[in-house]
C-alpha positions in Angstrom: 0.0 0.0 0.0 1.4 3.4 -1.0 0.3 6.9 -1.2 -1.6 7.8 -4.3 -4.8 6.7 -5.9 -5.8 6.7 -9.6 -5.7 10.1 -11.1 -4.6 12.1 -8.0 -0.9 12.0 -8.8 -1.6 13.2 -12.4 -3.5 16.2 -11.2 -0.8 17.0 -8.7 1.9 16.7 -11.4 0.0 19.2 -13.7 -0.3 21.7 -10.9 3.3 21.3 -9.6 5.3 22.3 -12.6 5.1 25.8 -14.0 2.1 26.5 -11.8 1.1 30.1 -11.1 -0.8 29.2 -7.9 -0.2 31.3 -4.8 1.4 29.6 -1.8 -2.0 29.5 -0.1 -3.6 28.0 -3.2 -0.8 25.5 -3.6 -1.3 24.4 0.0 -5.1 24.1 -0.5 -4.4 22.0 -3.6 -2.1 19.7 -1.7 -4.7 19.2 1.0 -7.5 18.6 -1.6 -5.3 16.0 -3.4 -4.5 14.2 -0.2 -8.1 14.2 0.9 -9.2 12.9 -2.5 -6.7 10.1 -2.3 -7.8 9.3 1.2 -11.4 9.1 0.2 -10.6 7.0 -2.8 -8.9 4.5 -0.6 -11.4 4.7 2.3 -13.1 1.5 1.3 -9.9 -0.5 1.8 -9.1 -1.6 5.3 -5.5 -1.2 6.6 -3.8 -3.9 8.8 -3.2 -1.7 11.8 -3.8 -4.2 14.5 -4.2 -7.9 15.0 -3.0 -9.1 11.6 0.3 -10.4 13.0 -1.3 -12.6 15.6 0.2 -16.1 15.2 -2.1 -18.7 13.5 -1.6 -22.2 14.8 -3.0 -24.1 11.9 -0.5 -25.0 9.1 -2.1 -25.3 5.7 -0.8 -28.0 3.3 0.9 -26.3 0.3 1.6 -23.0 2.1 5.2 -21.7 2.3 7.0 -20.4 5.3 9.5 -17.5 5.3 11.4 -16.5 8.5 12.0 -12.7 8.4 14.4 -10.9 10.8 13.5 -7.4 11.7 15.6 -4.3 12.7 13.5 -1.3 13.5 13.3 2.2 14.8 9.5 1.8 15.5 8.0 1.7 18.9 6.8 -1.6 20.3 3.0 -1.9 20.4 1.3 -3.8 23.2 -1.9 -4.5 21.2 -2.2 -8.2 20.3 -1.0 -9.1 16.9 0.6 -5.8 16.2 4.2 -5.8 17.4 5.2 -2.3 16.3 3.4 0.9 15.5 4.4 4.1 13.6 6.0 6.1 16.5 9.7 6.5 16.8 11.8 4.7 19.4 15.4 4.4 20.5 17.5 2.3 20.5 17.3 0.0 17.5 15.0 -2.9 18.2 14.7 -6.4 16.7 12.3 -9.2 16.1 11.9 -12.6 14.4 8.7 -13.4 12.5 7.6 -16.5 10.5 5.2 -15.6 7.6 3.1 -18.1 5.8 2.2 -17.6 2.1 -1.0 -19.4 1.0 -1.0 -22.1 -1.6 -3.4 -20.0 -3.7 -0.9 -17.1 -3.9 -0.8 -15.0 -7.1 2.7 -13.6 -8.0 3.0 -9.9 -7.4 0.0 -9.8 -5.0 -0.5 -9.9 -1.2 -3.5 -12.0 -0.2 -4.8 -9.7 2.6 -7.2 -11.0 5.2 -10.4 -9.2 5.5 -10.4 -9.7 9.2 -7.5 -10.4 11.5 -5.6 -12.6 11.8 -6.5 -14.3 8.5 -7.0 -17.8 7.1 -3.8 -19.7 6.1 -5.6 -21.3 3.3 -6.2 -18.0 1.5 -4.2 -15.2 3.2 -0.7 -14.1 4.3 -0.6 -14.9 8.0 2.0 -15.1 10.8 2.9 -18.5 12.3 5.3 -17.3 15.0 6.5 -13.9 16.1 8.7 -12.6 18.9 11.0 -9.8 19.9 14.8 -10.3 20.0 16.8 -8.9 23.0 19.4 -6.7 21.4 22.1 -6.8 18.7 23.7 -10.0 19.9 20.4 -11.9 19.9 19.8 -10.6 16.4 23.2 -11.7 15.1 22.7 -15.2 16.7 19.3 -15.5 15.0 20.8 -14.4 11.7 23.8 -16.7 11.8 21.4 -19.6 12.7 19.3 -18.9 9.6 22.5 -18.6 7.5 23.7 -22.0 8.8 20.6 -23.7 7.4 21.9 -22.9 3.9 24.8 -24.5 2.1 28.0 -22.6 1.6 27.8 -20.4 -1.4 24.2 -19.6 -0.7 24.6 -17.9 2.8 23.3 -14.6 1.6 21.1 -11.8 3.0 18.5 -9.6 1.4 17.9 -6.3 3.3 14.6 -4.5 2.5 13.8 -0.9 3.4 10.1 0.1 2.8 8.7 3.4 1.7 6.3 6.1 2.9 2.8 5.4 4.2 3.6 1.9 5.3 2.3 0.2 8.4 4.5 -2.4 10.0 2.4 -5.4 8.7 2.3 -3.9 5.2 6.1 -3.7 5.0 6.5 -7.2 6.4 4.0 -8.9 4.1 5.3 -7.0 1.0 8.8 -8.2 1.7 7.5 -11.8 2.2 5.8 -11.5 -1.2 8.9 -10.3 -2.9 11.0 -13.1 -1.3 8.5 -15.7 -2.1 8.0 -14.7 -5.8 11.7 -14.2 -6.4 12.7 -17.6 -4.9 15.7 -15.8 -3.5 18.0 -18.3 -1.7 18.8 -15.7 1.1 17.9 -14.8 4.6 15.4 -11.9 4.5 16.1 -8.9 6.9 13.5 -6.1 7.1 14.7 -2.6 8.2 11.5 -0.8 9.1 11.6 2.9 10.1 8.7 4.7 11.9 6.2 5.4 9.2 2.7 6.2 10.6 1.0 4.7 7.6 -1.1 7.7 6.8 -1.4 9.9 3.6 -1.4 13.1 5.7 1.9 12.2 7.5 4.4 12.8 4.6 6.5 15.3 6.5 6.5 13.1 9.7 7.5 10.1 7.6 10.2 12.0 5.8 11.7 13.1 9.1 11.4 9.6 10.5 13.4 8.2 7.5 16.1 10.9 8.0 16.3 10.1 11.7 16.8 6.4 10.9 20.0 6.9 8.9 22.4 6.0 11.7 20.4 3.0 12.7 20.3 1.7 9.1 24.0 2.2 8.9 24.4 0.2 12.1 22.2 -2.5 10.7 24.3 -2.8 7.5 27.4 -3.0 9.6 25.8 -5.8 11.7 24.9 -7.7 8.6 28.4 -7.4 7.2 29.9 -8.6 10.5 27.7 -11.7 10.4 28.5 -15.0 8.7 26.7 -13.8 5.5 28.7 -14.3 2.3 26.8 -11.6 0.4 24.4 -8.8 1.4 21.9 -7.5 -1.2 19.9 -4.3 -0.5 16.4 -3.5 -1.9 14.8 -0.1 -1.0 11.5 1.2 -2.1 10.1 4.8 -2.4 11.1 7.0 0.6 13.1 4.1 1.9 15.7 5.0 -0.8 16.3 8.3 0.9 17.4 6.7 4.2 19.3 4.0 2.2 21.4 6.3 0.1 22.0 8.6 3.0 23.2 5.7 5.1 25.5 4.5 2.3 26.8 8.1 1.9 27.6 8.3 5.6 29.5 5.0 5.3 31.4 6.4 2.3 32.3 9.7 4.2 33.4 7.8 7.3 36.2 6.2 5.3 34.9 2.8 4.5 33.4 -0.3 5.8 34.7 -3.6 7.2 33.3 -6.3 5.0 32.2 -3.9 2.3 33.2 -6.5 -0.4 30.1 -8.5 0.8 27.7 -5.9 -0.6 26.5 -7.3 -3.9 23.4 -5.9 -5.5 21.8 -2.6 -4.5 18.3 -2.0 -6.0 16.7 1.4 -5.6 13.0 0.9 -6.6 10.8 4.0 -7.3 13.2 6.3 -5.4 11.5 9.2 -3.7 14.6 11.4 -3.8 15.0 14.8 -5.4 16.8 14.2 -8.7 19.4 17.0 -8.0 20.1 15.7 -4.5 20.6 12.2 -5.9 23.1 13.6 -8.4 25.2 15.1 -5.6 25.0 11.8 -3.6 26.2 9.8 -6.6 29.1 12.2 -7.3 30.2 11.6 -3.7 30.2 7.8 -4.4 31.8 8.2 -7.7 31.0 5.4 -10.3 30.7 2.4 -8.0 32.5 -0.8 -8.9 29.1 -2.5 -8.8 26.4 -0.3 -10.2 23.2 0.6 -8.4 20.1 -0.7 -10.1 17.3 1.9 -10.3 13.8 0.7 -11.0 11.7 3.5 -12.3 8.4 4.3 -14.1 7.7 7.6 -15.8 4.0 7.2 -15.0 4.4 6.9 -11.2 1.5 8.9 -9.8 2.7 8.7 -6.2 6.0 10.3 -7.1 4.0 12.9 -9.0 2.4 13.8 -5.7 5.8 13.9 -4.0 7.2 16.1 -6.8 4.3 18.6 -6.3 4.8 18.7 -2.5 8.5 19.4 -3.2 7.7 22.4 -5.4 7.8 20.7 -8.7 11.2 19.1 -8.3 11.5 15.8 -10.2 12.1 12.5 -8.3 14.6 9.8 -9.3 11.8 7.2 -9.6 9.9 9.0 -12.3 13.0 10.5 -14.0 12.4 11.5 -17.6 16.1 11.2 -18.5 17.1 7.6 -17.6 20.3 7.9 -19.6 21.5 10.6 -17.3 21.1 8.3 -14.3 23.0 5.6 -16.2 25.9 8.0 -16.8 26.2 8.4 -13.1 26.9 4.7 -12.7 23.5 3.2 -12.4 21.8 0.5 -14.4 18.2 1.7 -15.0 15.3 -0.7 -15.3 12.5 1.4 -17.0 9.1 -0.2 -16.3 7.0 2.6 -17.7 5.3 0.2 -20.3 4.5 -2.5 -17.7 0.9 -2.5 -16.5 0.9 -2.0 -12.7 -1.2 -4.0 -10.3 -1.7 -0.9 -8.1 -3.6 2.3 -9.2 -0.7 4.6 -8.5 1.9 2.7 -10.6 4.2 3.0 -7.6 4.7 -0.7 -6.7 5.9 -2.2 -10.0 9.1 -3.4 -8.4 7.1 -6.1 -6.6 6.2 -7.5 -10.1 9.9 -8.0 -10.9 10.2 -10.6 -8.2 8.5 -13.2 -10.3 11.2 -13.1 -12.9 14.1 -12.3 -10.6 16.2 -15.4 -11.2 16.2 -14.9 -15.0 16.8 -11.2 -14.7 19.7 -11.7 -12.3 21.4 -14.1 -14.6 20.9 -11.8 -17.6 22.4 -8.8 -15.7 25.3 -10.9 -14.4 26.2 -11.8 -18.0 26.5 -8.1 -18.8 23.8 -5.7 -19.9 24.3 -4.4 -23.4 25.9 -7.5 -24.9 22.9 -8.1 -27.0 22.2 -4.4 -27.8 23.2 -4.7 -31.4 20.9 -7.6 -32.1 19.3 -7.4 -35.5 15.6 -7.6 -36.4 16.2 -11.3 -37.3 17.6 -11.8 -33.9 14.6 -10.0 -32.4 12.3 -12.6 -34.0 14.5 -15.5 -32.9 14.8 -14.3 -29.3 11.0 -13.7 -28.9 10.4 -13.4 -25.1 14.0 -14.4 -24.2 15.7 -12.4 -21.4 18.7 -12.1 -23.7 17.0 -9.3 -25.6 18.5 -6.2 -23.9 18.2 -2.4 -24.6 17.5 -2.2 -28.3 15.6 -5.4 -28.1 13.6 -4.6 -24.9 13.0 -7.4 -22.4 9.5 -8.9 -22.8 8.4 -9.5 -19.2 4.9 -9.4 -17.7 3.4 -8.8 -21.2 5.3 -5.5 -21.8 8.9 -4.4 -22.5 11.2 -3.5 -19.7 14.0 -1.3 -20.9 17.5 -1.7 -19.4 19.7 1.3 -19.8 23.4 1.4 -18.8 26.1 4.0 -19.2 28.8 1.4 -19.3 
């Protein structure tokens, strides 16, 4: 769940660039747009409480995923909730086992209409509990890594975006891990989002306040027995992620930095000019960042308007410029989204993640000079890159690289 409904982001984008509205009128337009989005989504319930209560029954055909959590959220004493949207110190931890139903559709989260849900049809929790500090977190992580053979003892760290309740971030991550079949231990870093459309400024400040704790989490992961650490950030989560990585760069380095493998920035809610300065500080990384964007992202249109019309990285119109900064851009503009705001397309990539990863590892651009005859021969193959766009999910995904 994210922060724009159909049509709202478009209206905001039109008002936000070249607008002659007075500050008072601009503020009124923001409020009107937010209220329209809120009313449009009013019929959908949000999993604020009770949806993380453990379900004892185990459904045949369901799949379990154990997710470790590092968070700056406040603990919530309400049953089946674990954490709310208020800020807390110090960094807190948890271990949660999520069950994905046998009827799961890739790219979707089968939400329960009432808590805690039915394991036959819904995402539910099997077990959940807090971990007592960093050492308990590391022990739990190393125990999960030890269950995997050498060569596959990897970690995926996920950082969610704005307007995300704790259960929403947890279940979205479970969906991505399940669909991608990633042979890795999932770790969720969840900062204090209140999960409300009207709390954009609070969420933005919460993300900024979480920078040091995300840096600490990354250092803990690199100090563990993990062989590789992959990072996936979505929306406003990209702000705290890039800031944490920038802090690490400025500090003079990172013990175990060679373990960092793939960094994916999905629909980044970052001012495009700010991102350019951040990337110049990094220099062209040895391993490029992967940026997943969509030029029709309505949610980022709303963010752009609130920011005075400044473009966001996730709806960048000039993907080639991002590629020249050292990123590999996955342009999903032509992919039909499963959400009305076109902001969650990254979750649809999970289904084809194994093939996409192998294609990227072989080197993007190697097939860029493929002829029309080759296009016909390749058909839907993932070998068709750049000039022969990838045919995934029924539409072309363009991969753009400056290398």
